[in-house]
C-alpha positions as CSV (number, residue, x, y, z in Angstrom):
1,M,0.0,-0.1,-0.1
2,T,1.3,3.5,-1.2
3,R,1.7,6.2,1.7
4,A,-1.0,7.9,0.0
5,A,-3.6,5.2,0.0
6,R,-2.5,4.4,3.5
7,S,-3.2,8.0,4.9
8,R,-6.8,7.7,2.9
9,V,-7.6,4.3,4.9
10,E,-6.3,6.1,8.1
11,D,-8.6,8.8,7.5
12,R,-11.5,6.6,6.9
13,L,-10.8,4.7,10.2
14,A,-10.7,8.0,12.0
15,R,-13.7,9.4,10.6
16,A,-15.8,6.2,11.3
17,V,-14.8,5.6,14.9
18,L,-14.9,9.3,16.0
19,G,-18.1,9.8,13.9
20,E,-20.3,6.7,14.4
21,A,-18.7,4.8,17.1
22,L,-18.1,7.7,19.7
23,A,-20.1,10.4,17.8
24,L,-17.7,13.5,19.1
25,R,-19.4,16.1,19.2
26,R,-17.9,20.0,18.7
27,G,-16.1,21.2,22.0
28,E,-15.7,17.7,23.5
29,T,-12.6,16.3,24.5
30,V,-11.0,13.2,23.2
31,T,-7.8,11.4,24.2
32,I,-6.2,9.4,21.6
33,E,-3.7,7.1,23.4
34,T,-1.0,5.2,21.2
35,W,2.3,3.2,21.3
36,N,4.8,4.5,19.0
37,H,4.4,1.8,16.3
38,A,0.9,2.9,15.6
39,L,1.3,6.5,15.5
40,S,0.3,7.4,12.0
41,W,-3.1,6.2,13.0
42,A,-3.3,7.9,15.7
43,T,-2.5,11.1,14.1
44,A,-5.1,10.6,11.8
45,F,-7.6,10.7,14.5
46,V,-6.2,14.1,15.9
47,L,-6.5,15.6,12.6
48,E,-10.2,14.2,12.4
49,A,-10.9,15.4,15.8
50,R,-9.9,18.7,15.1
51,R,-12.1,18.8,12.1
52,R,-15.1,17.9,13.8
53,G,-14.4,20.8,16.3
54,G,-13.3,18.4,19.3
55,E,-10.2,19.3,21.1
56,P,-7.8,16.0,21.0
57,T,-4.8,15.3,23.2
58,L,-2.2,12.7,21.8
59,V,-0.8,10.4,24.5
60,V,2.3,8.4,23.2
61,E,4.2,5.5,25.0
62,D,7.4,4.9,23.5
63,E,8.3,1.2,23.3
64,E,11.9,1.1,23.8
65,T,11.5,3.9,26.4
66,F,8.7,1.7,28.2
67,F,10.9,-1.4,28.4
68,R,13.9,0.7,29.6
69,S,12.2,2.3,32.2
70,L,10.5,-1.0,33.4
71,A,14.0,-2.6,33.9
72,R,15.5,0.3,35.7
73,S,12.5,0.7,38.4
74,T,13.8,-0.2,41.7
75,A,9.8,-0.9,42.4
76,R,9.4,-3.0,39.6
77,S,6.2,-0.5,39.1
78,V,4.8,-0.8,35.6
79,P,4.1,2.5,33.7
80,G,0.3,2.8,33.1
81,T,-2.3,5.8,31.9
82,P,-3.1,8.0,34.9
83,A,-6.7,8.0,35.9
84,A,-6.8,12.0,35.4
85,V,-6.5,11.4,31.7
86,A,-9.7,9.4,31.8
87,E,-11.6,12.3,34.1
88,A,-10.8,14.9,31.7
89,S,-12.0,13.4,28.8
90,D,-15.3,13.0,27.0
91,A,-14.3,10.2,24.6
92,Y,-11.2,7.8,24.3
93,V,-9.2,6.1,21.7
94,Y,-6.9,3.4,22.3
95,F,-4.3,1.4,20.0
96,P,-2.8,-1.5,21.9
97,G,0.8,-2.3,22.2
98,P,3.5,-3.0,22.7
99,A,4.4,-3.9,19.0
100,N,7.0,-6.7,19.7
101,F,4.8,-8.2,22.4
102,P,6.6,-11.2,23.1
103,R,9.2,-9.1,25.1
104,L,6.5,-9.4,27.7
105,L,7.0,-13.1,27.7
106,G,9.8,-12.7,30.0
107,L,8.2,-10.8,32.6
108,P,6.5,-11.9,35.9
109,S,3.0,-12.6,35.3
110,E,1.8,-9.6,37.4
111,E,3.9,-7.1,35.7
112,R,2.7,-8.9,32.4
113,D,-0.8,-8.7,33.6
114,A,-0.4,-5.0,34.9
115,V,0.8,-3.9,30.9
116,L,-2.3,-5.6,29.5
117,G,-4.2,-4.0,31.9
118,R,-2.8,-0.6,31.7
119,H,-6.2,1.2,32.2
120,G,-7.1,-0.5,35.8
121,A,-9.2,0.0,38.5
122,E,-8.8,3.7,39.3
123,W,-8.7,4.8,35.6
124,K,-12.2,2.8,35.3
125,R,-13.4,4.4,38.3
126,A,-12.5,8.0,36.9
127,A,-13.9,6.9,33.4
128,R,-17.6,6.1,34.8
129,R,-17.6,9.3,36.4
130,A,-16.8,10.9,33.4
131,G,-19.3,9.1,31.4
132,L,-16.4,8.1,29.1
133,R,-17.1,6.7,25.4
134,A,-13.8,4.6,24.6
135,A,-12.8,2.8,21.4
136,R,-10.0,0.2,21.4
137,I,-8.6,-0.2,17.9
138,A,-7.8,-3.4,17.0
139,V,-5.7,-2.7,14.1
140,G,-3.1,-1.5,16.3
141,S,-2.5,-5.2,17.3
142,A,-1.4,-6.6,13.7
143,T,2.4,-6.1,14.1
144,P,4.9,-8.1,12.8
145,A,5.8,-9.6,15.8
146,A,2.2,-10.7,16.6
147,A,1.7,-12.1,12.7
148,A,5.0,-14.3,13.1
149,R,4.0,-15.5,16.5
150,F,0.5,-16.7,15.3
151,G,1.6,-17.9,11.9
152,V,-0.3,-15.4,9.7
153,D,0.5,-12.8,6.8
154,R,0.5,-9.6,8.6
155,E,-0.8,-7.3,5.8
156,A,-3.6,-9.7,5.2
157,W,-4.8,-9.8,8.8
158,E,-4.3,-5.6,8.8
159,R,-6.7,-5.6,5.6
160,E,-9.4,-7.9,7.4
161,L,-9.4,-5.8,10.5
162,L,-9.8,-2.7,8.4
163,R,-12.6,-3.9,6.3
164,G,-14.4,-4.9,9.7
165,S,-13.7,-1.8,11.4
166,L,-15.3,0.2,8.7
167,V,-18.7,-1.6,8.6
168,P,-21.3,1.2,9.6
169,S,-22.3,0.6,13.2
170,D,-25.9,1.0,12.4
171,R,-25.6,-2.1,10.0
172,L,-24.1,-4.0,12.7
173,A,-27.0,-2.8,14.9
174,R,-29.6,-4.1,12.4
175,A,-28.4,-7.5,12.1
176,A,-27.4,-7.7,16.1
177,N,-31.1,-6.6,17.0
178,H,-32.4,-9.4,14.4
179,L,-30.8,-11.8,16.4
180,V,-31.7,-10.1,20.0
181,R,-35.4,-10.2,19.3
182,R,-35.3,-13.9,18.7
183,L,-33.0,-14.6,21.7
184,H,-34.7,-12.5,24.1
185,R,-37.9,-14.5,24.2
186,S,-36.1,-17.9,23.9
187,H,-35.0,-20.4,26.6
188,R,-33.3,-23.5,25.0
189,V,-30.5,-23.9,22.1
190,R,-29.4,-26.7,20.4
191,I,-26.1,-26.2,18.1
192,R,-25.4,-28.5,15.5
193,H,-22.5,-29.2,12.8
194,P,-21.5,-31.8,10.0
195,N,-18.3,-31.9,12.5
196,G,-20.2,-33.7,15.1
197,T,-21.2,-30.6,17.0
198,D,-24.6,-31.6,18.9
199,L,-25.1,-29.3,21.9
200,A,-28.1,-28.6,24.0
201,V,-28.0,-25.6,26.3
202,E,-30.3,-23.2,28.0
203,L,-30.0,-19.1,28.1
204,L,-30.1,-17.5,31.4
205,R,-33.1,-14.7,31.5
206,A,-30.8,-11.6,31.1
207,P,-30.7,-9.2,28.3
208,P,-28.3,-9.9,25.6
209,I,-25.3,-7.9,25.2
210,V,-24.8,-6.0,21.8
211,E,-21.7,-4.9,20.7
212,D,-22.1,-3.0,17.6
213,G,-19.1,-0.4,17.7
214,R,-21.2,2.2,19.7
215,V,-20.8,3.1,23.4
216,D,-24.3,4.3,24.1
217,R,-26.0,5.8,27.0
218,A,-27.6,2.2,27.9
219,D,-23.7,0.8,27.7
220,R,-22.7,3.6,30.0
221,R,-25.6,2.9,33.0
222,A,-24.4,-0.7,32.6
223,G,-20.7,0.2,33.3
224,R,-19.9,-0.5,29.6
225,L,-17.3,2.1,28.5
226,W,-15.3,0.3,25.8
227,T,-16.3,-0.7,22.4
228,R,-13.7,-2.9,20.0
229,I,-13.2,-2.1,16.5
230,P,-14.2,-4.2,14.7
231,A,-17.4,-5.1,16.3
232,G,-20.5,-6.8,15.8
233,V,-21.3,-9.4,18.1
234,V,-24.1,-10.3,20.5
235,A,-23.3,-12.2,23.9
236,V,-25.8,-14.3,26.2
237,P,-25.3,-15.8,29.5
238,L,-26.1,-19.7,30.1
239,V,-27.7,-21.2,33.0
240,P,-25.3,-22.6,35.2
241,G,-24.8,-26.5,35.4
242,V,-27.3,-27.1,32.1
243,G,-25.6,-28.6,29.4
244,E,-25.5,-31.6,27.1
245,G,-23.8,-33.0,24.1
246,T,-20.8,-32.3,22.0
247,W,-18.9,-29.1,20.8
248,E,-16.1,-29.1,18.4
249,A,-14.8,-25.8,17.0
250,N,-13.5,-25.0,13.6
251,R,-11.9,-21.8,14.1
252,A,-8.7,-21.1,15.8
253,T,-8.3,-19.7,19.7
254,Y,-5.4,-17.3,19.6
255,H,-3.4,-16.6,23.1
256,R,-0.5,-14.0,22.9
257,F,1.3,-15.4,26.3
258,S,1.0,-19.0,26.3
259,D,2.5,-22.0,24.0
260,P,1.5,-22.8,21.5
261,P,-0.1,-19.3,20.9
262,V,-2.7,-21.1,18.2
263,R,-4.9,-23.7,19.4
264,L,-7.2,-25.5,17.1
265,G,-9.5,-28.4,17.2
266,A,-11.0,-27.9,20.3
267,C,-13.9,-30.8,21.5
268,F,-15.7,-30.8,24.6
269,T,-18.3,-33.1,25.9
270,F,-21.0,-31.9,28.3
271,H,-22.9,-34.3,30.8
272,R,-25.4,-32.9,33.1
273,G,-23.8,-29.4,32.4
274,R,-20.5,-29.9,33.2
275,L,-17.4,-30.5,30.9
276,S,-17.0,-34.5,31.1
277,E,-14.2,-35.0,28.1
278,Y,-12.2,-32.5,26.3
279,S,-9.4,-32.8,23.2
280,F,-7.6,-30.2,20.8
281,D,-5.7,-30.9,17.7
282,R,-3.1,-28.4,18.9
283,G,-2.8,-26.5,22.4
284,G,-4.4,-29.2,24.4
285,A,-1.8,-29.3,27.1
286,A,-1.8,-25.6,27.6
287,F,-5.6,-25.7,27.9
288,A,-5.1,-28.5,30.5
289,R,-2.8,-26.4,32.7
290,E,-5.1,-23.4,32.6
291,Y,-8.1,-25.6,33.3
292,G,-6.4,-27.2,36.2
293,R,-6.1,-24.0,37.8
294,G,-9.6,-22.8,37.0
295,G,-11.2,-23.5,40.3
296,R,-14.7,-23.9,40.8
297,G,-17.3,-23.0,37.8
298,R,-14.9,-23.7,35.1
299,E,-16.4,-26.9,34.0
300,Q,-19.7,-25.4,33.3
301,P,-20.8,-23.9,29.6
302,G,-21.0,-19.6,30.4
303,G,-22.1,-17.9,27.4
304,L,-22.8,-18.0,23.6
305,T,-21.9,-15.4,21.2
306,F,-23.1,-14.6,17.6
307,G,-21.1,-12.6,15.1
308,V,-22.7,-10.4,12.6
309,N,-19.9,-8.6,11.3
310,P,-20.1,-9.5,7.5
311,S,-16.2,-8.2,6.7
312,V,-14.4,-10.4,9.3
313,S,-13.8,-14.2,8.5
314,R,-10.8,-15.4,10.4
315,A,-8.8,-12.4,11.5
316,P,-6.9,-13.6,14.8
317,E,-8.2,-11.9,17.8
318,A,-11.4,-11.2,15.9
319,A,-13.3,-14.6,15.5
320,E,-16.1,-13.9,17.8
321,V,-17.3,-11.0,15.6
322,A,-17.3,-12.6,12.1
323,A,-20.7,-13.2,10.7
324,G,-22.1,-16.6,11.0
325,T,-19.6,-17.7,14.0
326,V,-21.1,-18.9,17.0
327,G,-18.8,-19.0,19.9
328,L,-18.8,-20.8,23.5
329,W,-17.5,-20.0,26.4
330,L,-16.2,-22.1,29.1
331,G,-16.6,-21.0,32.7
332,G,-17.4,-17.6,34.2
333,N,-20.0,-15.2,32.8
334,R,-20.4,-12.4,35.1
335,S,-19.2,-10.1,32.6
336,L,-22.3,-11.2,30.5
337,G,-25.0,-10.9,33.3
338,G,-24.5,-14.5,34.4
339,R,-24.0,-15.8,37.9
340,N,-20.8,-18.2,37.3
341,P,-18.2,-16.1,39.2
342,S,-15.3,-18.2,38.1
343,R,-12.4,-16.5,37.0
344,F,-11.4,-19.1,34.4
345,S,-13.1,-18.3,31.0
346,Y,-12.0,-20.0,27.5
347,P,-13.6,-18.8,24.0
348,T,-14.0,-21.3,21.2
349,Y,-15.8,-20.6,17.8
350,L,-17.5,-22.5,15.4
351,A,-18.5,-21.0,12.1
352,G,-21.5,-22.4,10.0
353,A,-23.5,-23.9,12.6
354,T,-27.1,-24.7,12.5
355,V,-28.7,-23.4,15.6
356,E,-32.3,-23.7,16.9
357,L,-34.4,-21.7,19.6
358,D,-36.9,-23.8,21.4
359,G,-37.2,-26.0,18.3
360,E,-37.3,-23.4,15.9
361,A,-35.0,-22.2,13.4
362,F,-32.1,-19.7,14.2
363,L,-29.2,-20.1,11.9
364,Q,-29.0,-22.2,9.1
365,D,-25.4,-23.0,8.3
366,G,-24.6,-19.7,9.6
367,E,-27.1,-17.9,7.9
368,P,-29.9,-16.2,10.1
369,V,-33.3,-17.5,9.5
370,S,-36.3,-15.6,9.5
371,S,-39.1,-16.2,12.2
372,V,-41.7,-16.3,9.6
373,G,-42.4,-19.9,9.3
374,A,-39.6,-20.9,11.6
375,S,-41.9,-23.3,13.7
376,H,-41.0,-26.1,11.2
377,G,-37.7,-26.1,12.7
378,V,-34.3,-27.3,10.8
379,G,-33.6,-30.6,9.9
């Protein structure tokens, strides 16, 4: 991509996020936080904010300085983002880093977690007081080091993230709301696929969570200040202790800080609401270690996700938003409004599934089915 073409794409992304996603208004303040590898994306957001009459502040974390300061700190404190920055902002944009994230593998787990959670509890409290609208831009994650670790083509990954990021939020909202109307009045779910998946679970009576790329008033009231770009997913919690059958994923699950970083072919068997067997084509030993430390509630199906973004297919770390993809979360589901408090939570993904809600067709081979005539079921 030429510099001129890239500049045009950066401008389009900035318009989409500051316009539709965060609805930045004249006179509002917006903080754009970035690591230096994503600086050109961030500066496009500065220009767009000024064009819209906003007041932008650019915060840059230089990667080399970050690691040098971490190594020299006698208190081993991890640099983070001051809470005052959140409290002084109406909107917030974050490009994640560092670019060479494998350098974090050598850190103790508590320090690594502090880097990943640089917007910590104090920051979140300040953000809630301010009524902040915040967006995490995934294109900043598609770095050469990340692509090499995941074994994917970096440019293709970046292109897919960009295409997904530019799908209008109102289009995602319409697709999501079509699913929400059906899910909201349903109870029992059956998921099937030719790969052997045949799983029955039950939806908890809780409002589905819609991630359409916007942070609206209802999101903020519920404590959801962040949206991820690209967006496009509906999430629902499951009744604890209910689940029967087999689930076999056909999409990879990516883990930056474990070996192997790409896990394939997860197969879970549930009996009486508990995980009774599991296997993986790749990554089973790593899963076993994490599951062994998971504690009570780890064995229960926790939630389902339904992707609605038509421009995402297999992009690493964006699988759950891909249209036609169903995600199964094992373990804790408090973040979805559920009752399972387990800190262990593990996602797997299945594309092209057939799904029934209370015996009526919902998805057929990953495609939404109209509720008209759906009472005849599937198959």
